[in-house]
N, C-alpha and C positions, 0 to 999 in steps of 0.2 A: 514913736515912743521915746520918751526922755529917759535915757539910761543913767541910773544913779551910780555915782562913784562910791566904791566900797571903802570901808575903813582899812582893811588889809588888802593891799594891791596885788591880788592873785590873778595871773593870766589864765585864760580859758584854754585848757589843753584837752586833747583826746588821747587815751592810752593806745599804744601801738599793738599790744597783744591782749589776750584775755586774762593774762596773769600778772600784768604789770601795773595794776591800779595804784599800788603803793609807790612804785618808782615814779609814775606820772604825778601823783599827789605830792611826793617829796620834791620833785622838780619844780612844781608850781610854788611850793613854799619857799624853796631856795631862790627862785626868780623874784618872788615878792620882796626878798631881802637883797636884791641886786646881784645875785650869783647867777651865772649863765649855764649851769649844768642842765643837759637835756635828760630826758627819760632814759636814754641809752647809757649816758654817763653814770647816772644814779644806779641803774640796774647792774652795771659792772661791779659796783661795790655791794649793793643790796643782795644781788644774786637770787632774785625771785625766779621761780621756775614753774612749769605747768604742774598742776595737781598738788603743789606745795605752797605756791605764793610766797609770802614773806612773813617773818615773825616780828613781834614788837621789839625784841632784843636787837634784831637786825636793823630795824627802822631807826632805833635810837643810836646804834653804832654808826649807821650811814650818815645821820645828821651830824654826829661828832666828826666823822671823817671830812665832811665839807665845812667844818668850822662853825657849826650851829649847835644849839642845845635843845633838847626836848625832854618832856616829862610825861610819864604815863599817869593819867588821872582817871580813876574809876571810883565812883561815878562822877560824871561831869554834868553840872546843871546848865540850863540855858543862860542864867545870869552869869556864870563863869565864862561861857562862850562869848557873851556880849562884852564883858570887861576886857577879855583878851583881844577881840577884834576891834573894839573901840581904841585900843592902844596900838593897833597896826599889826597884831600878831595873827597869822593864819593858823587854824587848828586842823590838824590831820585827824580824821575820825575813822573808826571802823564801825560799820553798821551793816544792816541787811535790809535795804529799802525794797527789795523785790521778793522777799520771803524765800530765798534760795538756801541750799544747805551749806553755804560758805559765806564768809564775811566779805565786805567790799570796802575799799578805802576811798575817801573823798576829802575835800577841804572846805571847812566852814570859813568864809571870808567876811561875813557881816551878819549882824543881828540887828534888826530894826523893830520899831514899834515900842509898845509899853508893856510892863509886866502883865501877864495874863493874856496878851495878844501879840506876842513876839512873832516875827517872821525870821526864819533862819535861811540865809543865802548860802548855797552849797555849790562849789565847783565839783561836778561829778565827771570824771574823765571817761565814763562809759555809759552815757545816757542812750536810750534806744534810738532816738532821733540823732543821726550823726551830725546834723547841723547845729546841735545844741550841746552845751556842756555846763549850763547853770540851771539850777532849780531852786525854788523858794518853797 
């Protein structure tokens, strides 16, 4: 299989606990920008915990702590995701891909295709198959 190089260079990571999806996703975003912070480094600042996870305020503050900027955009369109990833920016998203009673964080690192038939490439640090961390 020919592996496509993404617009935003996000490493494929697996989260270390059930509650550190935000820390793992932030770590991937930081690494895409050349910063070497691990999930553990990030969570020392973010302070996600069981049954509480993390907040958007905490996520934005953690990005600033590591010298990055973030914006909360609601709603965000696929065209907006494509523009950001085409410019090399990974996008941390909160979503609920498995219909659970809580949100989950992942990183959109590329959008391919044409309007009406876009494919969204997501680094999900907690896919059910432990050998995978990317879904389209």
